[in-house]
N, C-alpha and C positions, 0 to 999 in steps of 0.2 A: 777659326778663327771666327767663328758665328759668335761664338761662347762669351769670347773673349769683348767685342765688341759690343754686344750686349749689354758688357757692367757700363760703357761710356756713352752709349745711343744705343738706350735701347727700342725694342721697336724700330728704327731704321735702317733696316736692312734689308734689301729686296732678290730675287733671282730672276735674271731671263730665263725661259725657256731654253731648253735641249736641242732646239731644231738646230740642224747645221748648216752652216750658211756657209760654200764655197769661195767668197771672194773675204771671206775671215783669218786672219792670218792664224789667231789661237786658234782657231776650227782644226785648217791642214795640221799648224802641228799637231794637234790628236790625235787626225784620222795617221798619222806618219808614222803611232806610236808613247809617242811623250805625252804624261798626262797635265794637264794647265792647270790655272787659276785663272779667271781673269777679274782683276779688280774693273771694275767702275766708280768712278769720286763722282759723285753728287753734290748738293749745297748743303750748307749746315746756316742754320740764320746769326746774321749777322758777322759772317763771315764769307766778304766777295774776295776775300787772297785766298780764300782754300788755306786758310795756316791748320784750323782746328781738323779736317778731312786730313791732313797731311798729316797727322800726329797718329789718327786711328789709321791711318794706311801704315806706316810706319809699326804698331802695335799689332796692327794684324797680322805683315805681314813674320815681326820675330814668331806670335805666337804659331806661325805656319811651322816657319824652320825651329823651332825646337820643336812640338808635336813630330816631327820630321827624326831630327837628332837621337830623341828618346825612344822614338817607333809608336810612340801615345795614337796617333790618328787612325796605327790600324786598328782601335780598338772601338772605334766612331761605325756607329746604325750609319750605312745610306737613310733610314729614315730620318733621320739628324737634318741630311740637306731638305730632303721632303719639308721638313714644318716648314722650311724657311719663306716667306708668300713670298709671289710671283708681282713681279717689280710693277709699278706703274705711274700715270703721268697725271695726278689729282692735286697739284698743287702749286699755286699759285704764289709768286711778293708779294703783289696785292689783293685781297680779296675784298672785296666793298660788295655787303648784302642789304637785299632791299630795297634800297636805294629808288628813286622815281627819277624817270626820264621822258624829255618832250619828244616825242617823236610824229610830222604832222599835224600840230599842234592836237594830239591827244598824248596822253598820261600813262605810262606805263610801271609796274612795279618791275626791277630786275637785280639781279646779283652782278657784277661788272668781275674778271677775273686778268689784272694785269701782271705781266711777265717782262723780267729786264734781260736784251740778249748783250754779251759781250761781242764788242766790236776795236779789228784793232785797225791805227789809219798806219799812213806808209813811213812817220815817225817810229812802231815799233811800239806807240804807245797807245794803250788801248781808253774806251771809256764805254760806259753803258747806257744803251738806245729801251726806252720803253716800250710797249705797243700791249693793244687790247688781245687778250689772249683768248679771250672768251668773256657770251653775255648770255643771258638766261637765267634759269634753276641754275646754280653751282650750287647746289645744299648737298651733296654728295663728294664735296674740292673740300682743298684746303687752301691756309695761308700763311706765309710766315708772319704778317702784317694781317689781320683778319677787322672793317671795322663797321658795326652794325651802323649803316645807314638808314635808318626807316625815318621814314619824314623828312631826308634828305631830300632836293631837288640837284641834280648833275647842272650846271651853268658850264657852259662856254667858255675860254679865256679872250681877253682882249689884248689888243696890239695897244702899247702906249702910242700915246697920241704926240708927245714930241721927238725928236729922233737927236741924240748926242752924239758927241764927236770921234769919242772914243772910249776905250774901255776904263782910263783914268778917269776920266768924267764921269762916267757910269758910277763906282766908288765911291763919289759922292752922294750919290742919293739914296733916300732910305725905302730901301726895295719891299722890303715890311709892309711900307703903306702901300705900297703900289700894288701888291698880291692884295692888298684886304680892299682895294677899289675898282676890284675884278680884273687886273691884267697880269700876262703871262707870256709876255711876248716885250720886248724893250728893244728898238732901232735901235741899232748906231754903222755909224758910218766908214769906219773903219775898223773893220772884224779882225779877230784874230785870227791865225791860219789853222790855230787846230780845230777841232769841232764839239769844245765840250768845257764848259766853265762850270769853278762852282759857284756861280752866283747862285742865290736861290727863286732864279728865274729865268728865261729862255731870253738869249739875246740874237735878234733877227737882224737880217737885212733890210736897205730901206721901200724894199718892193714888194718887203712879202705881205703875202697874204694867209691867211687862216682858214684851215681845209675844214670841207662842207662836212669831210667824214671824221668819228668819236674816232679822238686821238687823247694821249694817255693825260693831254696839259689842261686842268679844268678846274672847277670849283664844285664843292657840295655846300647850299643855300639850303638853311633853316630857318623858318619864321620872317625870312628876306635879309637876313643875314649872311653872309660869308664868312662858313667856321674853319673851314679846312680848304684844303687846296692841295690836289694831285699835279706834280712839275716832273714830265720827265718818267712818271709812273710813282714814284715814287712823293710819300704823303707828310701834309705841313700841315700844322697845329696854326691858327693864323691867332691866335690866342696868343704866342710866345712870338722873339723876334725871331726869325730864319736870316739868319746870316749867312749861311751857307750850304749843302748838301753834297753830295759823295757829286751825284753832276746834275746842270743842266745843259741842254743844247744849245751851240750854236748854226741857227738856220738860215742857207744861204737863198 
């Protein structure tokens, strides 16, 4: 199975340790005498719906069934399994390196790792919510998207001073222009029921207050100019027109 997957995702297969976990269904199946192989599906670049992962799962299972049918699995040495590297969590959805972060009037140079988690709402729709996963020296980590932010300063986003009546009114606005002026939140009186939108800016309630904590909604500024925006953990190039993103948040 690993040999086949290396043709499609070279160097992207890992294995977990072999410690027995009494709460695990598969481990107990093995305890009862039946061999098992557990497939855990991770992520794949630009594939939030995991369509590519589904293909890889199908190919690996097909390879396993074929090896059982022709008996070729019996010729594979155990060492081939041991050669698969251990799985590790060293991947961020967005990694920013060498950025300048101001804390208590002091400038610090650090890396920032941002991930997004999938959240399902009551209507069974799902959306992505970004969060700061780590900060500091992240030189041993990787990112689906990595930006060398050396020379850039992190600037927190502001709330737009005008409140709009509803989403229809918001659609008439130049949201990219708002971003370029440092706004990442826009107040709306009649908020939609869902928790997300595809506007390139977060929609908030009239009384929304910006958190004092570091959140994944900010700008990267260089030589006094805002160059990039990070909205819900997603990187936007402000030199381009940003009509929509995968999803921003609706915050109450």
